PADRENLO-690947 format. One line per 8 residues: number of its first residue (from 1); their letters; for each residue x, y, z of N, C-alpha, C. Coordinates in steps of 0.1 Angstrom, whole numbers. Each point is the difference from the previous one (the first is absolute). Example, Ala and Ser with C-alpha at 12.3 -4.5 7.8 and 13.67 -1.06 7.14 Angstrom:
1 = AS = 132 -57 78 -9 12 0 9 12 0  -4 11 -7 9 11 0 -8 11 8
***
This chain:
1 = XXXXXXXX = 1422 1329 -199 -8 0 12 -1 14 5  9 11 -2 -1 13 5 -6 12 -11  -9 7 6 -3 12 -10 -4 -6 -14  -7 -9 -1 -2 -5 -17 -11 13 -3  3 -2 -14 -7 13 -8 -14 -4 0  -5 -13 3 -13 -5 -3 -6 -2 14  -12 -2 2 -5 -6 13 -14 -3 -3  -8 -14 1 -12 -1 0 -8 7 6
9 = XXXXXXXX = -11 6 -7 -9 10 6 -9 -7 12  0 -15 -1 -8 -8 11 8 -1 15  13 0 -4 10 0 12 3 14 6  -1 13 -9 1 11 6 -5 5 15  7 2 10 -3 6 12 8 15 2  -10 10 2 8 14 -1 -6 6 16  -10 -9 7 -3 7 13 7 -4 11  -4 6 11 9 1 13 0 -15 6
17 = XXXXXXXX = 10 -6 5 -1 -12 6 -9 0 10  -8 -14 1 -7 -4 14 6 -10 4  -4 0 13 6 -9 11 -10 -3 10  -1 -13 12 -10 0 6 3 9 9  -11 -3 9 -3 10 13 13 2 10  3 11 4 9 1 12 14 2 -11  -1 -1 -11 16 5 -10 0 9 -5  11 7 0 1 16 -7 9 -5 -12
25 = XXXXXXXX = 1 11 -9 7 3 -9 5 13 -4  12 6 1 4 12 0 14 3 -7  -3 8 -8 14 5 -10 11 5 8  13 -4 -1 11 5 7 8 11 -10  -1 -6 -14 9 9 -9 -9 -4 -13  0 14 -6 -11 0 -12 10 6 -13  -6 0 -10 7 7 -14 12 -6 -2  3 -13 0 15 -7 0 0 -6 -17
33 = XXXXXXXX = 11 1 -5 2 -4 -14 0 -15 1  -8 -11 -5 0 -12 0 8 -9 10  0 4 13 3 -8 13 -5 -17 -1  10 -7 1 -4 -17 -1 3 -4 15  14 -1 4 5 -5 10 4 6 14  -3 -9 12 2 6 11 8 -7 10  8 5 9 9 -4 9 -2 9 10  7 -6 16 -1 5 12 15 1 2
41 = XXXXXXXX = 3 12 8 12 3 7 -1 -7 13  11 -8 6 -2 -8 9 4 10 11  -8 7 8 1 7 10 -3 -4 13  4 5 11 -4 -8 13 -16 4 3  -8 -8 7 -15 1 2 1 16 8  -8 5 -3 -5 15 6 2 8 -9  8 1 -11 5 11 -9 -8 0 -9  -6 11 -8 -5 3 -11 5 -11 -13
49 = XXXXXXXX = -10 -6 -5 3 -10 -10 5 6 -11  11 -4 -6 6 6 -13 -1 -13 -12  -13 7 -9 -2 -6 -11 5 3 -10  7 -10 -7 8 3 -13 -10 -5 -14  0 5 -9 -7 -2 -13 9 4 -13  -4 -8 -8 7 1 -13 -12 7 -12  6 6 -9 -9 5 -13 5 -8 -14  -10 -6 -5 5 -9 -10 8 8 -13
57 = XXXXXXXX = -5 10 -3 2 7 -12 11 9 2  1 9 10 10 11 5 14 -10 6  -4 -9 4 13 -9 9 4 9 12  -10 8 3 1 8 12 -5 -12 12  10 4 11 -1 -7 15 -5 10 8  -12 -2 4 -7 13 12 2 -7 13  -2 8 10 -4 -3 16 -9 8 4  -12 -7 10 -7 8 7 3 -3 16
65 = XXXXXXXX = 0 11 7 1 0 15 -10 7 4  -11 -4 5 -10 7 6 -9 8 -12  2 14 3 -9 8 -11 13 5 -7  13 -3 -2 8 5 -7 7 -13 -11  0 8 -8 6 -9 -16 14 3 -3  9 -9 -5 12 4 -5 6 -7 -10  10 7 -11 6 -10 -8 11 -7 3  0 -12 2 14 -9 1 11 3 -10
73 = XXXXXXXX = -3 -4 -11 7 -1 -11 -6 -4 -14  5 0 -9 -6 -2 -11 8 -12 -5  -2 -12 -4 8 -12 -6 4 1 -15  11 1 -6 5 4 -9 -2 -12 -11  -1 1 -13 0 -9 -10 -13 -8 -1  -13 5 5 -10 -7 -1 -6 2 -12  -5 -12 -6 -8 1 -12 -15 -3 3  -10 9 -6 -17 -3 2 -5 2 -8
81 = XXXXXXXX = 6 -5 -14 -6 8 -13 -12 -10 -2  -3 -11 9 -9 -9 -4 -8 -3 13  -13 -3 2 -8 0 10 3 -9 10  6 -7 -1 8 -15 12 12 9 3  7 7 -6 14 3 4 3 13 9  8 0 4 3 13 8 5 -5 16  1 8 12 3 0 12 -12 -9 7  2 -15 3 -9 -7 4 -2 -3 14
89 = XXXXXXXX = 13 0 10 -2 -3 13 13 7 8  -3 -2 13 9 5 8 -1 -8 15  12 -2 8 3 -5 11 12 9 9  -4 1 10 10 6 11 8 -12 9  11 -1 -2 9 -7 8 -7 -4 13  0 -14 6 -7 -2 13 10 5 10  12 3 -2 12 3 10 2 18 0  -9 5 -5 1 15 -3 -4 5 15
97 = XXXXXXXX = 7 9 7 11 9 -8 14 -5 0  2 -11 6 15 -6 -1 3 -3 -14  -9 -5 -6 2 -2 -17 -8 9 -7  3 15 -2 -9 8 -4 -2 -1 -16  -6 -10 -3 -1 -4 -18 -17 -1 -2  0 4 -13 -13 0 -4 2 -10 -14  -9 -10 -5 0 -9 -10 -9 5 -9  0 -2 -13 -10 1 -9 1 -7 -11
105 = XXXXXXXX = -12 -2 -6 -4 -12 -13 -5 9 -11  8 -1 -11 -2 9 -11 2 -3 -12  -7 7 -13 10 -7 -12 6 11 -7  12 -3 -3 16 5 1 -2 3 -17  6 13 -2 5 3 -11 13 1 -6  9 -4 7 12 1 -2 6 -9 -11  -4 -14 0 5 -8 -10 -10 -11 -4  -10 7 -7 -10 -6 -10 -12 -4 9
113 = XXXXXXXX = -6 -9 0 -13 -3 12 4 -11 8  -1 5 13 4 -6 14 -7 6 9  -2 -10 10 -6 4 13 13 1 8  0 11 11 10 3 5 -4 -1 17  8 -5 9 0 0 16 10 8 4  -1 10 7 11 12 4 -4 3 16  12 5 3 0 4 16 7 15 -1  -6 8 7 2 15 -1 5 3 20
121 = XXXXXXXX = 9 6 2 5 2 13 -9 15 5  -9 -3 12 -8 11 1 9 10 12  -1 13 -2 4 11 8 -13 8 7  6 11 9 -10 9 5 -2 -7 14  -13 3 6 -7 -4 14 2 -13 3  11 -11 -2 -1 -12 1 -7 -6 13  0 7 12 -5 -3 11 -12 -1 1  -8 15 -9 -11 3 0 -8 7 15
129 = XXXXXXXX = 14 6 2 -7 8 15 -2 14 -4  3 5 -12 -4 14 -4 -11 -3 -12  3 10 -12 -11 -1 -7 -4 -13 -8  12 -9 3 -5 -16 -6 5 3 -15  4 11 -6 4 -2 -16 13 -7 -5  -1 -7 -8 10 -10 -5 6 5 -16  10 -2 -3 5 0 -14 9 -9 -3  1 -5 -14 11 -7 -7 5 9 -11
137 = XXXXXXXX = 13 -3 -3 6 6 -10 1 -12 -10  -1 4 -14 -4 -9 -13 15 -7 -1  10 6 6 14 -5 1 -1 -11 8  -5 -2 10 2 -11 7 -8 -14 -4  -5 -1 -10 -4 -11 -5 9 -11 -1  -4 -12 7 7 -13 -4 -9 -8 -6  1 -8 -12 -9 -8 -6 3 -15 6  -10 -4 5 1 -16 5 -2 -8 -13
145 = XXXXXXXX = -10 2 -8 0 -6 -16 -5 12 -10  7 0 -12 -12 9 -8 5 -7 -12  -3 -17 -1 1 -7 -12 -12 -6 1  -11 1 6 -12 -6 1 -10 2 -11  -5 -9 -8 -7 -1 -15 -12 12 0  -2 5 -9 -11 12 0 -2 2 -17  1 -13 -9 0 2 -14 -16 3 -5  -11 -6 8 -12 1 -8 -9 10 7
153 = XXXXXXXX = 10 12 9 -9 12 2 -7 -4 14  -10 -11 -2 -8 1 14 7 -14 9  -10 -3 10 4 -10 9 11 0 5  4 12 10 13 7 5 2 -9 15  -15 -5 5 2 2 14 0 14 8  7 3 10 -1 11 0 2 2 16  3 -9 11 -2 0 14 17 -2 7  4 5 7 10 0 10 -5 1 14
161 = XXXXXXXX = 3 -13 8 -7 2 14 12 -8 8  1 3 12 8 -5 9 -9 -9 12  6 -14 0 -6 -10 6 4 3 16  -6 -7 10 4 -1 13 15 -5 3  4 -8 -12 12 -8 -2 12 12 -1  -5 13 -6 9 9 -4 5 -3 -13  -7 -6 -10 5 -3 -11 -8 8 -11  5 5 -9 -7 8 -14 -8 -10 -8
169 = XXXXXXXX = -12 0 -2 -8 -4 -7 -7 6 -12  5 -7 -11 -1 9 -13 -10 -8 -10  -12 9 -4 -10 -8 -11 6 5 -11  -1 -11 -11 3 2 -15 -9 -6 -7  -7 4 -10 -11 -1 -10 8 -13 -9  -8 -5 -6 5 -10 -11 3 7 -12  3 12 -3 2 9 -12 -7 -7 -12  -12 -4 2 -9 -6 -12 8 -12 -7
177 = XXXXXXXX = 6 -7 10 7 -13 -9 -7 -15 5  -8 0 10 -4 -8 0 5 -13 7  5 -9 -5 7 -11 7 14 2 5  8 8 -4 10 4 9 -3 4 15  -13 3 3 -3 2 13 1 -13 9  0 -13 -6 3 -11 4 14 -5 3  8 8 -4 17 -2 1 7 7 5  5 -6 13 7 7 11 13 8 -6
185 = XXXXXXXX = 6 -4 -12 12 8 -1 -5 13 -11  -14 0 -3 -5 13 -6 -5 9 9  2 14 3 -6 10 10 -10 6 -6  -8 -9 -4 -17 8 -3 -8 -8 7  -13 5 3 -10 -9 9 6 -3 11  6 5 10 8 -2 11 -4 9 11  1 -5 12 6 6 12 13 -2 2  8 11 4 15 -3 4 0 0 15
193 = XXXXXXXX = 9 -3 4 4 3 15 15 3 2  2 13 4 12 4 -2 7 5 12  14 -6 5 6 5 11 8 14 -1  -4 11 4 6 12 -1 10 4 9  3 -8 14 6 4 8 14 -2 1  5 -3 -12 15 -1 -3 5 10 -12  -11 8 -3 3 8 -11 12 11 4  7 8 -6 8 10 3 -6 13 2
201 = XXXXXXXX = 4 9 8 -3 13 4 0 9 -11  7 -4 -10 0 10 -10 7 -7 -15  -2 4 -11 4 -2 -12 -11 1 -9  0 -8 -11 -14 0 -9 -3 -11 -1  4 -13 -2 -3 -15 0 1 1 -17  -6 -12 -6 -11 -9 9 8 -8 6  -11 -5 11 6 -9 12 1 -14 -7  11 -7 2 6 -14 -3 -15 -9 5
209 = XXXXXXXX = -3 -10 -10 -10 -8 3 1 -8 15  13 -3 1 2 -8 13 -1 10 14  4 15 -3 -3 6 11 -16 3 7  -7 -5 -12 -16 5 1 -7 -15 5  10 -10 -3 -10 -14 3 -1 -1 15  -13 0 5 -3 -2 12 0 -14 4  4 -3 13 0 -16 6 -13 -2 0  -6 -13 -5 -13 -7 4 -7 1 -14
217 = XXXXXXXX = 6 8 -10 -8 0 -11 -2 -17 -6  -11 -2 -7 -3 -11 -5 7 -7 -9  8 10 -8 7 -5 -11 16 2 2  3 -3 15 14 7 6 11 -11 -8  -3 -10 -4 10 -11 -4 0 0 -16  -7 9 -6 -1 -1 -14 14 6 -6  3 -6 -12 16 4 -5 -2 15 -9  -15 6 1 -2 10 -10 0 12 15
225 = XXXXXXXX = 10 10 -3 -4 10 10 -12 9 3  -7 1 -13 -13 8 1 -9 -9 7  0 -10 -4 -11 -12 8 1 1 16  15 4 6 -2 0 14 -5 10 6  -3 8 -10 -7 13 6 -17 0 2  -6 -11 -7 -13 0 0 -5 -8 15  -12 6 -1 -8 -8 11 -14 -5 -5  -6 7 -7 -13 -5 -5 1 -2 -18
233 = XXXXXXXX = -7 -10 -4 -1 1 -18 -15 -3 -2  1 1 -13 -16 -1 -7 -7 11 3  2 11 -2 -7 14 2 -4 6 -14  -11 6 -1 -2 7 -14 5 16 1  -8 8 11 8 13 1 -7 3 15  9 -5 9 0 4 16 1 14 1  -7 10 -6 -2 13 4 5 3 14  -9 -3 6 -2 5 18 -1 -10 7
241 = XXXXXXXX = 10 -3 9 0 -10 11 5 7 12  -7 -6 13 4 3 12 2 -12 8  7 5 11 8 -9 9 -6 -3 13  -5 -9 6 -5 -2 12 10 3 9  -1 9 8 14 2 10 0 -8 13  -10 -11 -1 0 -8 10 5 -13 -1  -2 -5 -14 10 -13 -2 4 0 -10  2 10 -9 8 6 -13 -6 -8 -15
249 = XXXXXXXX = -14 -3 5 -5 -4 -15 -4 9 -9  1 -2 -11 -1 10 -13 -14 -3 -4  -5 11 -1 -15 1 -5 -1 8 -11  -1 -5 -13 5 4 -15 -16 1 -6  -1 12 -6 -8 0 -9 3 -1 -12  -4 -10 -8 8 -7 -14 -13 3 -10  3 11 -8 -6 7 -12 -4 -11 -9  -14 -2 -6 -3 -13 -7 2 4 -15
257 = XXXXXXXX = -3 -8 -8 0 0 -16 -13 4 -6  -9 -10 -1 -11 -1 -7 -13 -2 8  2 -5 12 -14 -5 7 2 5 17  12 -4 5 -1 -1 15 14 12 6  -4 5 13 7 7 5 3 -10 13  12 1 5 2 -10 13 9 8 13  -3 -5 9 6 4 15 10 -13 4  13 1 0 7 -10 6 7 1 12
265 = XXXXXXXX = 0 -8 7 7 0 12 11 -10 -1  12 4 4 14 -8 0 7 0 11  0 -10 10 5 0 11 15 -4 3  2 -7 -10 15 -7 -3 7 5 -14  12 -5 1 7 0 -17 -5 -9 -6  6 -1 -16 -7 -9 -6 -11 -2 -6  -11 6 5 -11 -2 -7 -2 3 -15  -10 -7 -7 -1 4 -14 -14 1 -1
273 = XXXXXXXX = -1 14 -4 -15 4 0 -10 -2 -14  7 -11 -7 -6 -3 -12 1 7 -16  3 13 1 -3 6 -15 12 -4 -10  -3 -4 -6 -13 5 -12 -4 -13 -2  2 -11 7 -9 -13 -4 -13 1 9  0 11 13 -14 2 5 -2 13 0  -14 5 0 0 14 1 -13 -2 13  -1 4 8 -9 1 11 2 -17 1
281 = XXXXXXXX = -14 -4 3 -5 -16 4 2 -10 -14  2 9 -14 -3 -8 -10 16 -1 -6  -1 -10 -11 10 -3 -9 2 13 -9  11 2 -4 -1 13 -10 9 -5 -12  13 -6 3 9 -2 -13 9 -10 3  8 -4 -8 11 -11 3 14 5 0  7 -8 6 18 2 -2 2 -13 -2  14 -1 -5 3 -13 -6 7 -5 13
289 = XXXXXXXX = -5 -14 4 10 -4 10 -7 3 14  -8 5 0 -8 7 13 -13 -5 3  -1 -5 11 -12 -3 7 -9 9 11  -15 -1 2 -2 10 10 5 -8 14  3 -10 2 2 -10 12 8 10 13  -5 0 9 8 9 10 -2 14 -1  -8 6 -10 -2 14 1 -9 4 10  3 11 5 -7 7 9 -13 8 -3
297 = XXXXXXXX = -11 -4 4 -14 8 -4 1 13 8  -9 9 -7 -1 12 9 -10 1 8  1 8 13 -12 1 10 -13 3 -5  0 8 -10 -11 7 -4 3 5 -14  -10 -1 -11 -2 2 -12 -16 9 -4  3 7 -10 -12 4 -5 -1 5 -13  -9 -2 -6 -2 2 -14 1 16 -7  1 1 -11 -1 12 -5 -12 8 0
305 = XXXXXXXX = -11 -7 3 -12 7 4 1 8 10  10 -3 12 1 11 9 10 8 0  11 1 -11 12 8 0 7 -7 -7  10 9 -4 15 -4 -7 12 1 1  0 7 12 12 2 7 4 -1 15  1 -11 6 1 -5 13 12 8 7  -2 5 12 11 9 7 -2 -6 13  12 -6 6 -1 -5 14 3 9 7
313 = XXXXXXXX = -9 1 12 1 14 11 6 -9 11  4 -13 3 8 -6 10 -10 -5 13  6 -7 12 -7 -3 10 1 9 8  -11 1 7 -3 10 9 6 -5 14  11 5 9 4 -2 14 -3 9 8  -5 -3 10 -5 12 8 9 2 13  3 15 -1 10 2 9 -6 -2 17  7 0 9 -3 -7 15 -8 15 3
321 = XXXXXXXX = 4 14 -2 -4 14 2 -1 7 -13  -12 6 -5 1 7 -10 -16 7 -2  0 16 0 -11 8 -2 -11 -1 -13  8 -10 -7 -9 -3 -13 -2 -16 -4  6 -6 9 0 -11 -5 -16 -9 -1  0 -13 -9 -14 -3 -4 0 -12 13  -15 -5 1 -5 -6 8 11 -12 1  0 -8 12 7 -12 0 -4 -13 -8
329 = XXXXXXXX = -11 -1 -6 -3 -10 -10 7 4 -13  3 9 -2 10 4 -13 15 -5 1  2 -5 13 15 -5 -2 1 -10 -8  12 1 -9 4 -11 -9 -9 -2 -13  -10 10 1 -9 0 -16 11 4 -10  -3 -5 -12 6 7 -12 -9 8 -8  6 10 -4 -6 12 -9 4 1 -17  -9 0 -7 3 3 -14 -10 8 -6
337 = XXXXXXXX = 6 7 -12 -10 9 -7 3 -6 -16  -10 7 -9 2 2 -11 3 13 -7  9 2 -5 4 12 -6 -11 8 -9  -8 -7 -7 -10 4 -11 -10 1 9  -5 -11 4 -15 -2 3 0 10 11  8 -1 10 2 10 14 -6 -8 11  -4 -13 -1 -6 -9 10 11 -2 9  0 -1 15 8 1 9 -6 -14 11
345 = XXXXXXXX = 8 -11 -3 -5 -15 8 5 -1 13  -3 -9 9 8 -4 14 -3 -14 0  12 -7 2 1 -13 0 2 -8 12  -3 -9 7 -1 -5 13 5 -15 -1  8 -4 7 7 -13 0 -6 -7 12  -6 -12 -5 -8 -10 15 6 -15 -6  6 -5 10 7 -14 -4 6 1 -11  11 9 -6 9 -2 -10 -8 5 -13
353 = XXXXXXXX = -12 3 -1 -10 2 -11 -1 17 2  1 6 -13 -2 12 -2 -14 5 -6  -6 9 4 -13 2 -5 -5 15 3  -9 6 -9 -7 9 4 -4 4 15  8 11 6 -6 1 16 -15 -1 -2  -7 0 15 -15 1 -1 -3 16 -2  -7 3 -2 -8 15 -6 -1 5 15  2 14 1 3 11 12 -10 5 -3
361 = XXXXXXXX = -5 11 13 -10 10 -2 4 13 -11  -8 4 -9 2 9 -8 10 -5 -12  6 -13 -1 5 -3 -14 -7 -1 -10  4 3 -10 -5 2 -14 -10 -11 -4  4 -13 0 -7 -13 -2 8 -9 5  -3 -14 -2 4 -10 7 17 -4 -5  1 6 -13 17 -1 -3 6 10 3  -6 11 -3 9 12 -1 3 6 13
369 = XXXXXXXX = 13 2 10 2 8 9 -4 13 -1  5 6 -9 -1 14 -7 1 0 -17  -6 11 -4 -1 4 -14 6 14 -1  -1 1 -12 10 14 -6 15 1 2  5 -11 0 15 -2 3 8 -1 -16  -3 6 -8 2 0 -14 16 8 1  9 -3 -8 13 5 -2 5 1 12  1 -10 9 7 -3 14 9 -8 -8
377 = XXXXXXXX = 13 4 6 13 -11 -4 8 -3 12  -1 5 13 10 -8 11 -8 5 12  6 -9 13 -5 3 10 12 0 11  3 6 10 5 -2 14 -10 0 12  5 -4 9 -5 -2 13 8 12 9  -5 9 5 4 8 11 -2 -6 15  13 3 8 -1 -2 16 -13 0 6  -8 10 -5 -11 4 9 -10 -10 -5
385 = XXXXXXXX = 0 -9 -7 -11 -10 -7 -6 4 -11  3 11 -5 -9 5 -12 7 -5 -13  -4 -1 -12 5 -3 -13 0 13 -11  13 0 -2 2 13 -12 -1 -7 -11  -5 4 -11 0 -5 -14 1 10 -10  7 -1 -12 0 13 -11 -10 -6 -9  -4 11 -7 -9 2 -12 8 6 -8  4 -10 -12 7 8 -12 -5 12 -7
393 = XXXXXXXX = -13 0 0 -7 10 -6 -17 2 2  -7 8 0 -14 0 2 -6 4 -13  -11 -9 -5 -5 2 -15 10 -3 -12  12 -5 5 11 -1 -10 8 12 -6  -2 10 11 7 12 -7 12 2 5  9 7 -6 14 0 6 -1 9 10  10 3 10 2 9 11 -11 1 8  -5 -10 4 -11 -2 8 2 -13 9
401 = XXXXXXXX = 12 -4 3 2 -9 9 -2 1 11  -4 -7 11 1 1 14 4 -13 9  4 4 14 3 -7 10 -10 1 11  -6 -13 3 -12 3 6 0 -11 14  -8 2 9 0 -8 14 -12 -4 3  -1 -14 0 -12 -5 7 4 -6 16  -10 5 6 4 -1 18 -16 -5 7  2 -8 9 -14 -3 6 -2 8 13
409 = XXXXXXXX = -9 9 -3 -4 9 10 -11 -2 10  -7 -13 1 -12 -1 8 7 -6 12  4 7 9 5 -5 13 -5 5 9  -13 0 7 -8 8 9 7 -1 13  2 8 8 4 3 14 13 -5 5  9 -4 -12 15 -3 2 9 14 -3  6 3 11 9 11 -6 12 -3 -8  7 8 -10 8 -2 -8 14 -7 6
417 = XXXXXXXX = 4 -13 -6 10 -6 5 0 -9 9  -14 0 7 -3 -10 9 -5 -15 -7  3 -11 7 -5 -12 -6 -14 -1 5  -5 -4 -13 -14 -4 3 -4 -12 8  6 -11 2 -1 -11 1 10 -9 6  0 -14 3 8 -6 4 5 -9 -16  11 4 -4 2 -8 -14 13 -7 1  2 -11 -7 9 -13 2 5 0 -17
425 = XXXXXXXX = 11 5 -4 0 -2 -14 8 -14 0  -1 -3 -18 4 -12 -1 16 0 2  5 -15 7 14 1 0 11 3 -12  10 4 1 9 2 -13 15 -4 5  4 -10 -8 -6 -6 -13 -10 -11 3  -8 -1 -10 -6 -13 1 -2 -6 -14  5 -14 -4 2 -9 10 13 6 6  7 -8 9 15 3 7 8 -12 3
433 = XXXXXXXX = 12 -2 0 6 -10 5 4 2 16  -6 9 4 0 1 18 -1 15 3  7 6 -3 2 16 6 -11 8 -7  -9 7 6 -8 11 -3 -2 10 10  -10 8 -6 -2 10 8 -16 3 -1  -4 2 14 -13 2 4 -4 15 3  -11 6 -4 -2 13 0 -15 2 6  -2 7 7 -13 4 6 -2 16 6
441 = XXXXXXXX = -11 3 1 -4 14 4 -12 -1 9  0 10 7 -11 -1 11 -4 13 3  -13 4 5 -6 14 0 7 5 14  2 -9 11 -1 5 14 12 -7 5  7 5 12 6 -6 8 -6 -13 6  9 -11 -1 -7 -12 4 6 -12 2  -3 -11 10 9 -10 0 -1 -9 -10  12 -7 -4 0 -5 -15 7 -14 0
449 = XXXXXXXX = -3 -10 -6 3 -15 2 -1 -2 -14  11 -7 -5 5 -7 -13 4 -11 -1  -6 -10 -3 7 -14 1 0 -4 -18  5 -12 2 2 -9 -16 -8 -13 7  -9 -5 -12 -7 -12 3 1 -9 -13  3 -13 5 0 -11 -14 -15 1 -3  3 -8 -13 -15 -5 -7 -10 -9 12  5 -4 9 -10 -6 9 -2 6 11
457 = XXXXXXXX = 6 16 1 -6 7 9 11 1 13  10 -6 1 11 -3 11 10 14 -1  1 3 9 9 14 4 14 -7 -2  5 9 -14 14 -6 -3 9 11 9  -6 13 0 12 9 5 -9 13 6  2 5 10 -4 12 7 9 13 -5  -5 5 -7 8 15 -3 -2 9 7  -11 7 4 -3 8 10 -9 -2 12
465 = XXXXXXXX = 4 -3 8 -4 -5 16 -8 12 5  -10 4 -4 -9 8 4 6 14 6  11 4 -8 5 12 4 -8 14 -6  1 10 7 -6 15 -3 6 6 -12  -7 4 -10 4 5 -13 -10 14 0  7 9 -5 -7 14 -2 -7 -1 -13  -10 10 -2 -8 0 -14 7 4 -11  -2 -7 -8 8 4 -15 5 -14 -7
473 = XXXXXXXX = 10 3 -7 3 -13 -11 14 -7 8  2 -14 1 7 -6 5 8 -14 -12  12 0 3 6 -11 -8 10 -8 7  -2 -13 -2 6 -11 8 5 -12 -9  13 -3 3 5 -12 -6 2 -13 4  -6 -10 -6 2 -12 4 8 -8 -8  9 -8 6 13 -9 -7 -5 -13 -5  -12 -3 2 -6 -14 -6 2 -10 10
481 = XXXXXXXX = 6 3 14 4 -9 8 -11 -2 11  -2 -13 6 -12 -4 10 10 3 13  -10 -2 12 6 4 14 11 -3 3  4 -12 -5 11 -8 5 14 5 -10  -5 7 -8 12 5 -11 2 -6 -13  -9 -13 -2 2 -5 -10 -5 5 -14  4 -3 -11 -5 7 -13 -16 -9 -1  -8 10 -5 -15 -8 1 0 -3 -12
489 = XXXXXXXX = -7 -13 -4 -2 -12 -11 -6 10 -14  1 -4 -11 -6 7 -7 -17 -3 -1  -9 9 -4 -14 -5 5 -6 16 1  -14 -2 5 -9 12 3 -3 3 13  8 14 6 -2 4 10 -11 11 0  -3 4 16 -8 14 0 4 5 12  2 15 -4 5 11 10 -14 6 5  -2 -4 13 -12 6 10 4 11 5
497 = XXXXXXXX = -7 14 -2 3 11 7 -12 4 9  3 2 12 -13 4 9 3 12 10  -9 9 -4 -1 15 5 -9 3 7  -2 2 13 -15 4 8 -9 -7 -5  -1 -14 0 -12 -8 -6 -4 0 -11  8 5 -10 -1 0 -17 11 -10 -4  0 -8 -7 5 -12 -7 0 4 -14  13 -2 -8 2 -4 -11 11 -7 -2
505 = XXXXXXXX = 0 -9 -14 6 -11 -1 3 -1 -17  15 1 0 4 -4 -13 8 -12 -6  -1 -2 -11 4 -14 -5 14 3 -6  11 -11 5 15 1 0 3 -14 -5  7 -1 -12 5 -12 -8 13 2 3  8 -12 1 13 -3 2 5 -11 -8  9 5 -12 3 -13 -7 13 -5 3  5 -6 -10 15 -4 0 8 9 -3
***
């Protein structure tokens, strides 16, 4: 998948990336050696963002803090002798700095051909109040697993990401084995969901399967200890996936075989994405005793006429305040691109159906939100609302990798950091069993009234009774109860926000 020696001339893109009117694309760091994965250090809002990246071939972990760059460490025993092997993914513990850990996904040279998931302990300026520099010692390595199959050189997966549930999700390719992707007991063609909260602070590992098994995993009752780690099955090569911070849904770019590339949305555990019985929307192969009944279709597919390797860029979640955040109509949209063709596309969901978002001013064409994003392999979103991406190389040349930033800059007449309008975010979580968080932002100090209505428009609860609120972002918790204290029945409700004559309404779904 990565840095292949050949490239179809019809798909080669070497020019600068183009984006719609109002968006900028700027380099943060250049001259890197095959960077492929990104993560953010979880610092308080207001401090300079600390961006972690990994280099596939050197096994180096780097750190960008503003205009400064640091080496965090080098992961030992990484093999990168083939185009798809190497150091592929990175994540920072969500409880950092209290849990000062870095997690990596790599191809391991210690015992034959295997993929390893390991943790390193970070030291240095953990609080981020000085230079922000961090380091890890190779001796601090603790292996979660180092026995994941890598016999076929390719289809290794490559992502480690924490969800809002603080569980570590890990992607594994099918190791070119095909039908074992359908077997929960074989850790290929899967997304794993691991509990890292109980791991010891020291030692070498590997961790016992029981220690990694997360409550709520779909095969938790299996007699096989490996199956109890599995979250999603039936994938070919989910090299890059992202997680929606609002509801924990996985957005997976699953690299295809002959015809199709697909983007999958996985909101809950136990989904079967179909490989190798299905490639995109079409039948592909057969596996003894398995049918396509109950398999989950991709939310979007494209043929190899448009590209060869899909990369998920994730779901855009607009911060309440941010100097580079995208316009409000981008909230909840999913982005993806193709590694070879460089097309960058935006999906919008309407009534549960995902489709290419309407074209905007300056967009390349009706399909492509941007072009020239070839050799791009990962994304993270910064607290200011901008997107940071990593380009593995320019023109497929070594030591030309880049970290770049997409920002929205067309905000006329609004001082940096101020709210441009009244905005009411989607409730979190949704659907819910009752408890939820409601968040809004307002440009000016004003009287606020916030109520909950049932589907017939009757008032269920007044949450804010014409109280004065300052300009900025606000968060409020609703326990799902009505005015008399009773739990609201399952169904559809609406939260109505009124601020100085402006009204916003969001839909709330309560389940059993």
